[in-house]
N, C-alpha and C positions, 0 to 999 in steps of 0.2 A: 145255591151256589156251591160249587166244588172248589176248594182251595188246595192247590198243589204246590208243595215246596220243591225248589230245585237247590240242592246243596252238593257239597263236595269240596275237596281241598282247593286252596288257591292255585290257579293255573290249570285246573282240570278241564275246563270248557263249559262252565255254567253260562257264561255270557254268550257263548257260541250257540248253546241250546236256546237261550232266551231270544236271540236274533232269529233263529229258525221258527220259533213259535210265533213271534211277531209277524214274520213274513206269511204265516198261515192264518193271520187275522186274530190271534189270541192276545189278550191283555197280559203283559208281563211287568210286574213291579220289581224294582231292584232295591232290596233292603239296605245295601251299602249306600246307595244314593240317598235313600230316606234318612239313614244315619248321618250322612254328611249335612243334610238340610237341618236335622235336629241339632247338630253341633252349632249351627248358626243362631239358635235361640238364645236369648240373653241369659235365661235361668241356667241352661246347661253350660253355656260358655263360662259363666261366672263360677259355677261349681268346679269346672276344670281349672280355672285360674286359682281358685282357693287351694285345690289339691296340688297343682303344679304351678306355683307363682312365677317360676322362671319363664313361663310361656306368655305371661300377661301382656307384655309390651311388644310382642313380635308381630310382624306382618302376618296376615291370616294364612297365606300359603306356607310360610316358614313354620308358623305355629302348628299347623296340621302335620307337617313332615316330622317335626320334633316330637309331637304327641304320639305319632305312629311309632317312632323309634323307641320311645319310652314304653309304650304298652306292649309292643311286640317282643320286647326283651324282658318283660316282667309280667308273669301270669296274674299276679294279684292286681297289678295296675290295670291289666286288660279286663279282668273280671269286674273291677270297680267301674271302668268306663262302660262296659256292656250293660251293667246294672243301671247305670245312669241313663243311657240312651235307649235301651230296649223298650221301656214303656212308651216313649215318644214314637218310636218306629211302629209299635203295635197300634197305637192310636191312629197314626197315619194310614196304616193298612185298613183298619176298621172303618175310618172315614171314607176311604176310597170305595170299599166294598158296599157301603151303605148308599153312597151317592151314584155309583155306576154299576148297578147290578148286571152281572154277566153270568152265563151258565158255568164257565170254568175260568178261574184266574190262576195264573202261575206267578210265584214269587221267588226270586233268587234270594236264598237265605244262607249266608256263609257260616252262621253260628249253628252248629248241629243241635244244641239244646233247644233252640227256638223252633225246631221243626215238629215238635210233638203234637201240636194242635191242628195239624193239617189232615185233609182227607186222604191224600196220597203224598208220599215222600219219594221224590226222584233224586237219585244220586248220580252225578257225573264223575267218572273216573278217568285217570290217565297215568301212564308211567311217570315216575319221579323225574327222570331225565327230561322228558317233554315238558313237564310242569316247570322245571327250572329254566329251560330254554325260553319258554313263553314269558316267564317273569323277567328274565334278562332283556327280552325284546321290549318289555314295558319300561325298562330303565332302572330296575331295582338292582342294587349291588348284592354281592354274595352274602354279606352279613344280614342285610335286610331280608333276603330270600330265606336264609336259614332261620331267622327269628320268626318270620311269619309262618313258615311251614311248621316249625316246632311248637308254635302257640295253638295249633289246630289239632283236632283229633286225627288219628291215623286214617288212611283210606279204608282199612278193614272196619274201623268203628263207624265210618260213614256208611259203608255197605251194609253193616249189621242193622242199621236203622231204616234201610230202604224198602219200599214196596217195589220199586222198579230201578234198575241200574242201566246207565247208558255209557258206552265207551266214548269218551271225549277225544280219543286219539284217532278215531276212524277217519278215513279219507272222506272228502265232502259228500260224494254220492252215497256212500254207505252210512254216513252220519245222518244225512237227510232221510234216508230210508228208515233207519232206526228211530229217528225222531217222529216220523209219521206213524210208525207202529206203536210208539209210546202214546201218542195222541189217541189212537184207536183203542188201546188198552184202557186208558183213563176214561174215554167216552163210554166204553162198554161197562167198566166198573162203576161209573157214576149212575148208570141206569139200571143196575141190578138191585 
């Protein structure tokens, strides 16, 4: 099995590539979604409440929003949360790959440091203005956007880690063409 990470800054187009790959019949896992599921586990949720007791009695949706506001404005808190959740996410990925063997699996991985154990590392890029516009369309406010972008590596750092780079700002037809070329490159590289 060939494991391919899809990373890049928030709003760069990782999910857009994931949708294209799914439409081509590939399995795509979303590490963000796995992380959200891990946060539902009692052991992880209890650790969060011990660290941030002000979140303990909140409705789940409000708790998640407040937790995001805390960690995206404090790099140490973000690292603590990533260290707490990352093993659970890795366990879920491992379980999936054992139970559903496929030739190639793509995993959307927003945390750059988590991409080191993959066979191929794809990075999706986009100009900052477009990324900000996409995040505003998702309903994030200016401070939240600033905090989330600031908490991530730079686009240059993402690119430096990449085996393949895809322009997430391309028009649909060009993006699809580039995505299909990327699939061909990964297929070719996995058989060498």
